[in-house]
C-alpha positions in Angstrom: 12.0 46.3 153.3 9.5 45.3 150.7 6.6 46.6 152.8 8.3 50.1 153.0 8.6 50.3 149.3 4.9 49.4 148.9 4.0 52.1 151.4 6.0 54.8 149.6 4.3 54.2 146.3 1.3 56.3 145.5 -1.7 54.6 144.1 -1.9 54.9 140.3 -4.9 56.9 139.2 -7.5 55.2 137.1 -6.9 55.4 133.4 -9.9 57.7 132.9 -8.5 60.2 135.5 -5.0 60.0 133.9 -6.5 60.7 130.5 -8.4 63.7 131.8 -5.3 65.1 133.5 -3.3 64.8 130.3 -6.1 66.5 128.3 -6.2 69.4 130.8 -2.4 69.8 130.6 -2.6 69.8 126.8 -5.4 72.4 126.8 -3.5 74.6 129.3 -0.3 74.4 127.2 -2.2 75.3 124.1 -3.9 78.3 125.8 -0.7 79.5 127.3 1.2 79.4 124.0 -1.6 81.2 122.2 -2.0 83.8 124.8 1.7 84.4 124.8 1.6 85.0 121.1 -0.9 87.8 121.7 1.9 89.9 123.0 3.3 90.1 119.5 1.8 93.2 117.7 2.7 91.7 114.3 0.7 88.5 115.1 -2.3 90.6 116.2 -2.1 92.5 112.9 -2.0 89.3 111.0 -5.0 87.9 112.9 -6.9 91.1 112.1 -6.0 91.1 108.4 -7.1 87.5 108.1 -10.5 88.3 109.6 -10.1 86.1 112.7 -10.8 89.0 115.1 -14.3 89.3 113.6 -15.2 85.6 114.0 -17.7 85.2 116.9 -16.2 81.8 117.9 -12.7 83.3 118.0 -14.0 86.1 120.2 -15.5 83.5 122.6 -12.2 81.8 122.8 -10.5 85.1 123.7 -13.1 85.6 126.5 -12.3 82.0 127.6 -8.6 83.0 128.0 -9.5 85.5 130.7 -8.9 82.7 133.3 -5.2 83.6 133.0 -5.9 86.8 134.9 -6.0 84.7 138.1 -2.6 84.8 139.8 -2.3 81.0 139.9 -2.4 81.0 136.1 -0.8 84.4 135.4 2.5 83.3 136.9 3.1 81.1 133.9 3.1 84.0 131.4 6.4 85.2 130.1 4.9 88.3 128.5 2.3 89.9 130.8 1.4 92.5 128.2 -0.4 89.7 126.5 -3.1 90.1 129.2 -3.3 93.8 128.3 -3.8 93.0 124.6 -6.3 90.3 125.5 -8.4 92.8 127.4 -8.2 95.4 124.5 -9.2 92.8 122.0 -12.6 92.7 123.6 -13.3 96.2 122.1 -14.3 96.5 118.4 -12.5 99.9 118.2 -9.2 98.3 119.1 -9.7 95.4 116.7 -10.0 98.0 114.0 -6.8 99.8 115.1 -4.9 96.5 115.0 -5.5 96.2 111.3 -3.1 99.1 110.6 0.5 97.9 110.0 1.8 101.2 111.3 0.2 100.3 114.7 2.1 97.0 114.8 5.4 98.8 114.0 4.9 101.5 116.5 3.8 99.1 119.3 6.7 96.8 118.7 9.1 99.7 118.9 7.5 100.8 122.2 7.8 97.3 123.6 11.5 97.0 122.6 12.2 100.4 124.1 10.5 99.4 127.3 12.4 96.2 127.5 15.7 98.0 126.8 15.2 100.5 129.6 13.4 98.3 132.1 15.2 97.6 135.4 14.4 95.2 138.1 12.2 97.3 140.5 13.3 95.5 143.6 16.9 96.6 143.3 17.9 100.0 144.5 20.0 102.3 142.3 23.1 101.3 144.3 22.4 97.6 143.9 21.8 98.1 140.2 25.1 99.9 139.9 26.9 97.1 141.8 25.3 94.5 139.6 26.4 96.3 136.5 29.9 96.9 137.8 30.3 93.2 138.6 28.9 92.2 135.2 31.3 94.6 133.5 34.3 93.3 135.4 33.4 89.7 134.5 33.2 90.7 130.8 36.6 92.4 131.1 38.2 89.3 132.6 38.7 90.4 136.2 37.2 88.4 139.1 34.2 89.3 141.2 36.4 89.8 144.2 38.5 92.4 142.4 35.3 94.3 141.4 34.0 94.2 145.0 37.3 95.4 146.3 37.2 98.3 143.9 33.7 99.2 144.8 34.5 99.1 148.6 37.3 101.6 148.0 35.0 103.9 146.1 32.3 104.0 148.7 34.4 105.6 151.5 32.6 108.7 152.7 29.3 107.9 151.0 27.7 106.9 154.3 28.2 110.5 155.5 25.4 111.9 153.3 22.2 113.0 155.0 19.0 111.1 154.1 16.5 113.1 152.0 14.0 115.2 153.9 10.3 114.1 154.0 9.3 116.8 151.6 11.9 115.6 149.0 10.6 112.1 149.4 7.0 113.3 149.2 7.6 115.2 145.9 9.6 112.4 144.3 7.5 110.3 141.8 6.9 106.8 143.1 5.5 105.1 140.1 7.9 103.2 137.9 5.4 101.5 135.8 4.9 102.6 132.2 1.6 104.0 131.0 -0.8 101.8 129.1 0.0 101.8 125.4 -3.7 102.1 124.4 -6.0 103.3 127.2 -9.6 102.7 126.2 -12.2 105.2 127.2 -15.8 104.2 126.9 -18.0 106.7 125.3 -21.6 107.1 126.5 
């Protein structure tokens, strides 16, 4: 029995390796938290007004954060628009625009409007309606089974509809993504 316990244990890393791992985790956490804060337009405005966006060492740090573009790191971001702002901060023109408090207010309003109207892209319209109906019935105090029973009764005859023609599908817009807030065009 004692031999089995000894075999199941993993060897402890040397203290130097454990210290390096802890340092890397600390650096990653710091970078992730800072990059997440770049999604806040008011914070960007504050950085610009304090002069940080003109500091060469700060700009080098922003370039360093580009490693978050790799999918193995990007998956940790809660606010992916932070990567968009990180890219835009590489341009002096954008760093000047960020100084304007009106920009911060407008951008924050656009973000909130996007979040308010955004829907999970993997759900069809029917699935979204079902999900909303179930959530509504739960809020009203009825059970999920009652909501599903009501939905099943409403859907009689809906399967009889013909699918859209290929020309209708072809002409229907397929993009659900919102346009970039600040497209940058390079002038020659």
